[in-house]
C-alpha positions as CSV (number, residue, x, y, z in Angstrom):
1,M,-0.1,0.5,0.1
2,L,2.9,2.2,1.0
3,S,5.5,2.9,-1.6
4,G,9.2,3.4,-0.2
5,H,9.2,6.7,-0.5
6,S,5.7,6.9,1.3
7,W,7.4,5.5,4.1
8,L,10.1,8.7,4.1
9,A,7.2,10.7,4.2
10,W,5.2,9.3,6.7
11,I,8.5,9.0,9.0
12,I,8.6,13.1,8.3
13,I,5.3,13.7,8.8
14,G,5.0,11.0,12.0
15,G,7.4,13.2,13.6
16,I,5.8,16.3,13.3
17,A,2.3,14.6,14.1
18,G,4.1,13.5,17.1
19,A,5.1,16.8,18.2
20,I,1.6,18.2,17.6
21,A,0.5,15.5,19.8
22,K,2.8,16.4,22.3
23,A,1.4,20.2,22.2
24,L,-2.2,18.7,22.7
25,M,-1.8,16.4,25.4
26,P,0.9,18.3,28.0
27,G,2.1,16.4,30.6
28,R,5.2,14.5,31.6
29,D,5.7,11.3,29.1
30,P,7.3,8.0,30.6
31,G,9.4,7.8,27.5
32,G,10.6,11.4,26.9
33,C,10.8,13.2,23.6
34,I,12.5,10.5,21.4
35,I,9.3,8.1,22.4
36,T,6.9,10.8,21.9
37,I,8.6,11.0,18.2
38,I,8.5,7.2,17.8
39,L,5.1,7.2,19.1
40,G,3.7,9.3,16.4
41,I,6.0,7.9,13.3
42,A,4.0,4.6,14.5
43,G,0.6,6.8,14.4
44,A,0.8,8.3,11.4
45,V,2.0,5.6,9.2
46,V,-1.0,3.2,11.3
47,A,-3.7,5.9,10.2
48,G,-2.1,6.2,7.3
49,Y,-2.0,3.1,6.3
50,L,-5.9,2.4,7.5
51,G,-7.0,6.0,6.0
52,Q,-5.5,4.5,2.1
53,A,-6.8,1.1,2.7
54,L,-10.5,2.6,3.9
55,N,-10.3,4.8,0.7
56,L,-10.9,7.7,2.9
57,Y,-8.4,9.5,1.2
58,K,-6.0,8.8,-1.0
59,P,-1.9,9.3,-1.0
60,G,-0.6,13.1,-0.6
61,D,-4.4,14.3,0.0
62,P,-4.1,17.1,3.1
63,V,-6.5,15.2,5.2
64,G,-4.4,12.5,5.7
65,F,-1.9,14.8,7.7
66,I,-5.0,15.3,10.0
67,G,-5.6,11.6,10.4
68,A,-1.7,11.3,11.4
69,V,-2.2,13.5,14.3
70,I,-5.0,11.9,15.4
71,G,-3.4,8.2,15.2
72,A,-0.1,10.0,16.9
73,F,-2.4,11.2,19.5
74,I,-4.2,7.8,19.9
75,I,-1.1,6.0,20.5
76,L,0.8,8.6,22.6
77,F,-2.9,8.1,24.7
78,I,-2.6,4.5,25.1
79,Y,1.3,4.6,26.0
80,R,0.6,7.1,28.8
81,M,-2.3,4.7,30.1
82,I,0.0,1.2,29.8
83,A,3.3,3.1,31.0
84,G,1.3,4.9,33.9
85,R,-0.1,1.7,35.2
86,R,3.4,0.3,35.3
87,G,5.4,3.1,36.9
88,L,7.5,3.5,33.6
């Protein structure tokens, strides 16, 4: 679904989406800035793949960035819940 250059784009978008998700969800992250960026990348890739697979948007559509931010926000939220319980 995602081609080679699309992966690079989603990694870059994911880093930005992770930063935006962090700004929308202030507070202390158990893993720090690097983990937040990695979670943002994961959220962007998952949201991008699902959005395209479900034909919600096509590669390059601006709405894909919104999906990436939402995906990063959800993954960051889940991570905080899990890490908070474990005391990480």
